[in-house]
C-alpha positions as CSV (number, residue, x, y, z in Angstrom):
1,M,189.3,79.8,-7.3
2,R,189.4,76.0,-8.3
3,V,188.4,74.0,-5.4
4,A,187.7,70.2,-4.6
5,F,185.3,68.9,-2.0
6,L,186.1,66.1,0.1
7,G,183.1,64.7,2.0
8,T,180.6,62.0,2.9
9,P,177.9,62.1,5.2
10,E,174.6,64.3,5.3
11,F,176.7,66.5,7.8
12,A,179.1,67.7,5.0
13,V,176.2,68.8,2.4
14,P,175.5,72.1,3.8
15,A,179.1,73.1,3.2
16,L,179.1,71.8,-0.4
17,R,175.9,73.8,-1.0
18,E,177.6,76.9,0.5
19,L,180.4,76.7,-2.1
20,L,178.0,76.4,-4.9
21,R,175.7,79.1,-3.4
22,R,179.2,81.4,-3.6
23,R,179.8,80.3,-7.3
24,V,183.0,78.7,-6.4
25,D,184.4,76.5,-9.1
26,V,184.4,73.2,-7.4
27,A,186.3,71.1,-9.8
28,A,185.3,67.8,-8.3
29,V,183.9,66.2,-5.3
30,V,185.6,63.2,-3.6
31,T,183.7,60.9,-1.5
32,Q,183.5,57.4,-0.3
33,P,182.3,54.7,-2.5
34,D,178.5,53.6,-2.5
35,R,178.0,51.2,0.4
36,P,175.5,48.0,0.7
37,Q,172.6,48.7,3.1
38,G,169.5,46.6,4.1
39,R,169.1,43.5,5.7
40,S,170.2,41.6,2.8
41,R,173.3,44.1,2.2
42,S,172.1,43.7,-1.6
43,T,171.5,47.4,-2.5
44,L,174.1,50.0,-2.9
45,V,173.4,53.4,-1.5
46,A,175.1,56.6,-2.6
47,P,176.7,58.9,0.2
48,P,174.7,62.1,0.5
49,V,177.5,63.9,-0.7
50,K,177.4,62.2,-3.8
51,V,173.8,62.7,-4.5
52,A,174.1,66.5,-3.8
53,A,177.1,66.6,-6.3
54,L,175.5,65.0,-8.9
55,D,172.1,66.7,-8.5
56,A,174.6,69.9,-9.1
57,G,176.2,68.4,-12.2
58,L,179.4,68.1,-10.5
59,S,182.4,65.5,-11.1
60,V,182.5,62.8,-8.6
61,L,185.7,60.6,-7.4
62,Q,185.0,57.7,-5.1
63,P,188.2,55.8,-4.4
64,E,188.0,53.1,-1.6
65,R,191.0,54.9,0.1
66,P,192.4,58.4,-0.9
67,V,195.8,57.2,-1.9
68,G,198.0,55.8,-4.7
69,D,199.2,57.4,-7.8
70,L,195.9,57.2,-9.7
71,F,194.3,59.2,-7.0
72,T,197.0,61.8,-6.7
73,A,197.4,62.0,-10.6
74,A,193.5,62.7,-10.8
75,L,193.8,65.6,-8.2
76,R,197.0,67.2,-10.0
77,H,195.0,67.2,-12.9
78,L,192.4,69.4,-11.6
79,H,195.0,72.2,-10.8
80,L,193.3,72.9,-7.8
81,D,193.9,76.2,-5.6
82,L,192.5,74.7,-2.4
83,A,190.4,71.5,-1.0
84,V,187.8,71.7,1.4
85,V,187.3,68.6,3.7
86,V,184.4,68.0,5.8
87,A,183.7,64.6,7.5
88,Y,185.2,62.8,4.6
89,G,186.1,59.8,6.5
90,H,189.7,59.1,5.8
91,I,193.0,60.6,7.1
92,L,194.8,62.3,4.3
93,R,198.7,61.6,3.7
94,P,201.0,64.6,3.5
95,D,201.4,64.1,-0.1
96,V,197.8,64.7,-0.7
97,L,197.4,67.5,1.6
98,A,200.4,69.2,-0.5
99,I,198.6,68.9,-4.0
100,P,196.3,72.4,-3.9
101,R,198.0,75.4,-4.1
102,L,196.7,76.9,-0.8
103,G,196.7,73.4,0.8
104,M,193.4,71.8,2.4
105,I,191.2,73.3,4.8
106,N,188.8,71.2,7.0
107,V,185.6,71.9,8.9
108,H,185.6,70.2,12.3
109,A,182.4,69.9,14.5
110,S,184.0,71.0,17.8
111,L,185.8,74.0,19.4
112,L,189.5,72.7,18.7
113,P,191.7,71.8,20.2
114,R,189.1,70.2,22.3
115,W,187.9,66.9,20.9
116,R,190.2,66.2,18.2
117,G,189.1,63.2,16.3
118,A,186.4,61.1,14.8
119,A,183.4,61.7,17.1
120,P,183.4,65.2,18.4
121,I,179.6,65.7,18.9
122,A,178.8,62.3,20.7
123,W,182.1,63.2,22.9
124,S,180.9,66.6,23.8
125,I,177.3,65.6,25.1
126,L,179.0,62.5,26.9
127,Q,181.2,64.7,28.7
128,G,178.6,67.3,29.8
129,D,179.7,70.2,27.7
130,S,178.0,73.2,28.1
131,E,178.8,74.7,24.5
132,T,180.7,73.6,21.5
133,G,180.7,74.5,17.8
134,V,182.9,74.6,14.5
135,S,186.4,75.2,13.9
136,V,187.7,75.7,10.1
137,M,191.5,74.3,10.4
138,Q,194.4,74.5,7.9
139,M,195.0,70.6,7.7
140,E,198.5,69.5,8.4
141,A,199.7,65.7,8.8
142,G,198.6,65.5,12.5
143,L,195.1,64.5,13.8
144,D,193.0,67.8,13.6
145,S,196.2,69.7,15.0
146,G,196.4,72.4,12.3
147,P,196.3,76.1,12.7
148,V,192.7,77.3,13.1
149,L,191.3,80.1,11.0
150,L,187.9,80.6,12.5
151,R,185.7,79.3,15.4
152,L,181.8,79.5,15.6
153,R,180.6,78.8,19.3
154,T,176.8,77.2,20.2
155,A,175.4,76.5,23.3
156,I,174.4,72.5,23.9
157,G,170.9,72.4,24.8
158,E,169.9,70.6,28.2
159,A,168.0,67.9,26.5
160,E,169.7,67.9,22.8
161,T,170.6,64.9,21.2
162,A,173.4,64.2,18.8
163,G,171.6,63.7,16.0
164,H,169.8,67.5,16.6
165,L,173.2,68.9,17.4
166,S,174.7,67.5,14.4
167,E,172.0,69.2,12.2
168,R,172.7,72.5,13.8
169,L,176.6,72.2,13.5
170,S,176.2,71.0,9.9
171,E,174.7,74.5,9.2
172,L,176.8,76.2,11.4
173,G,180.0,74.8,9.7
174,A,178.5,75.8,6.0
175,V,178.4,79.7,7.7
176,A,182.0,79.1,9.1
177,L,183.5,77.8,6.0
178,G,181.7,80.9,4.2
179,Q,183.4,83.4,6.5
180,A,186.7,81.5,6.3
181,L,187.0,81.9,2.6
182,D,186.2,85.4,3.1
183,R,189.4,85.7,5.6
184,M,191.4,84.0,3.2
185,A,190.6,86.1,0.3
186,H,191.3,89.3,2.2
187,A,193.9,88.1,4.5
188,G,195.6,84.8,3.3
189,A,195.4,81.7,5.1
190,I,197.1,82.4,8.5
191,G,195.8,80.6,11.1
192,E,196.0,80.5,15.1
193,T,198.3,77.9,16.4
194,Q,196.4,75.4,18.6
195,D,197.2,75.0,22.4
196,H,198.4,71.2,21.8
197,A,199.0,70.9,25.6
198,A,195.0,71.7,26.0
199,A,194.0,69.1,23.3
200,T,191.3,66.2,24.3
201,Y,190.4,63.6,21.9
202,A,187.5,61.8,20.7
203,P,188.0,58.3,19.3
204,K,185.6,56.5,17.2
205,I,182.5,55.0,18.9
206,D,182.4,51.2,19.9
207,R,179.9,49.1,21.5
208,A,181.2,49.1,25.0
209,L,181.1,52.9,24.7
210,T,177.6,53.0,24.1
211,H,176.4,50.6,27.0
212,V,174.3,52.4,29.9
213,D,175.6,51.5,33.4
214,F,173.0,53.0,35.7
215,G,175.2,52.8,38.6
216,D,176.9,55.8,37.0
217,G,174.1,57.9,38.1
218,A,171.1,59.1,36.3
219,R,172.7,62.2,35.1
220,A,175.5,60.0,33.2
221,A,173.0,57.7,31.8
222,V,170.9,60.6,30.2
223,R,174.2,62.0,28.8
224,R,175.1,58.7,27.4
225,I,171.5,58.4,25.9
226,R,171.6,61.5,24.4
227,A,175.1,61.1,23.0
228,F,174.4,58.3,20.7
229,D,170.7,58.9,19.7
230,P,169.8,58.3,17.0
231,T,172.7,56.4,16.2
232,P,174.1,54.1,16.9
233,G,172.0,54.0,20.1
234,A,172.8,53.5,23.8
235,W,171.8,50.2,25.3
236,A,171.5,47.9,28.4
237,T,170.5,44.6,28.8
238,V,167.0,43.6,30.2
239,R,165.4,40.0,30.5
240,S,168.5,38.8,29.0
241,S,168.2,40.9,25.8
242,A,169.9,44.3,24.7
243,V,167.5,47.3,24.5
244,K,168.5,50.6,23.2
245,L,167.0,53.9,24.9
246,F,166.1,57.0,23.7
247,G,164.3,60.3,24.8
248,A,166.0,60.4,28.2
249,R,165.6,62.9,30.9
250,V,166.4,63.0,34.9
251,V,163.4,63.3,36.9
252,D,162.8,62.8,40.9
253,G,163.0,59.1,42.4
254,G,165.5,56.8,43.0
255,G,166.3,53.2,44.0
256,E,168.7,50.3,43.2
257,P,170.4,51.4,40.0
258,G,169.0,49.9,37.0
259,T,165.8,49.0,38.6
260,V,162.6,49.9,36.5
261,I,160.4,52.3,38.9
262,G,157.9,53.0,36.5
263,A,156.3,51.4,33.7
264,G,153.4,53.3,31.9
265,Q,153.4,55.9,29.2
266,V,157.0,56.4,29.9
267,L,159.7,54.2,31.3
268,V,161.3,55.0,34.6
269,I,164.7,53.6,35.7
270,A,166.4,54.4,38.9
271,G,170.1,55.7,38.9
272,G,171.0,56.0,42.4
273,A,169.6,59.2,44.1
274,E,167.6,60.1,40.8
275,A,166.1,58.4,38.2
276,V,166.1,58.3,34.2
277,E,162.8,58.7,32.2
278,V,163.0,56.9,28.7
279,S,160.3,58.0,26.2
280,E,161.5,55.5,23.3
281,V,163.0,52.1,23.0
282,L,164.5,49.7,20.4
283,P,164.0,46.1,21.5
284,A,166.4,43.7,19.6
285,G,164.5,42.6,16.3
286,K,162.0,45.6,16.5
287,L,161.7,48.9,15.3
288,R,162.0,51.9,17.3
289,M,158.8,52.5,19.4
290,A,157.3,54.3,22.2
291,A,158.0,52.9,25.9
292,A,154.3,52.8,26.3
293,E,153.8,50.7,23.4
294,W,156.6,48.2,24.7
295,V,155.1,48.2,28.3
296,R,151.8,47.4,26.6
297,G,153.3,44.5,24.7
298,R,154.6,43.2,28.1
299,G,158.1,43.6,27.1
300,I,159.1,45.3,30.3
301,A,157.5,45.9,33.5
302,T,158.0,47.4,37.1
303,G,160.6,45.6,39.1
304,D,162.6,44.6,35.9
305,R,166.3,45.4,35.8
306,F,168.7,46.9,33.4
307,T,172.3,45.9,33.6
């Protein structure tokens, strides 16, 4: 079976490695272009999938967008049986989806139809889900709406951050991909139609969504901090400056929401009837640091207020 792999971030690398472990004929890897990084934006950095592909001696395509005659001709020239898509970062048009003989399948980091869209991991934590998982889906023109070939479930840890959950789902996605390929080989590619009425959506993360309002309560604040750790980071304003907060948990205590009621080895912020303990912070213009270091540097004190 000749397969193309479309993916970009670290999350997609285990799935690519699963194809290689199975000795699948990976005809090409499609990923996003190298992007400038660093403060000066002068250094181009390759996506993790490109690095893994080149290490494996695979051919790599990096279109700015997966459209146009040149791109579709390049895919057709590969004579593909199947394409596997994992966190590629672009919506694929119907003419591209139709190129492989068996179509395209997608490894999605949720239990579809829950959390269709760009940020399922963050939204599952933000909304307090007790479990999530991965779905392998036959792709169609709709947003994550195709028939589901396979789902694997996992509990979300009480203190689990998006970063840690993403690592686990990345590995689980590779397992699910392997199982889905086995099913396709033995029973074809017939999937379960999704219940579209039950669909929920996980849109892209913007700055407003990452703002922590302690007036929503300590538990909601902790979920928001976990949902955006390590990136882009949940934030609130104190002393007229935005500060990102990490390592949060609910503790006993209370008071006017947003008020600092403890500033020592950890930072404790009132959230109504309960409080939020924060172990790490990222003040504007600085590096991520322990809350205790910030306290020692007099960046924060008891009685300050986050808004």
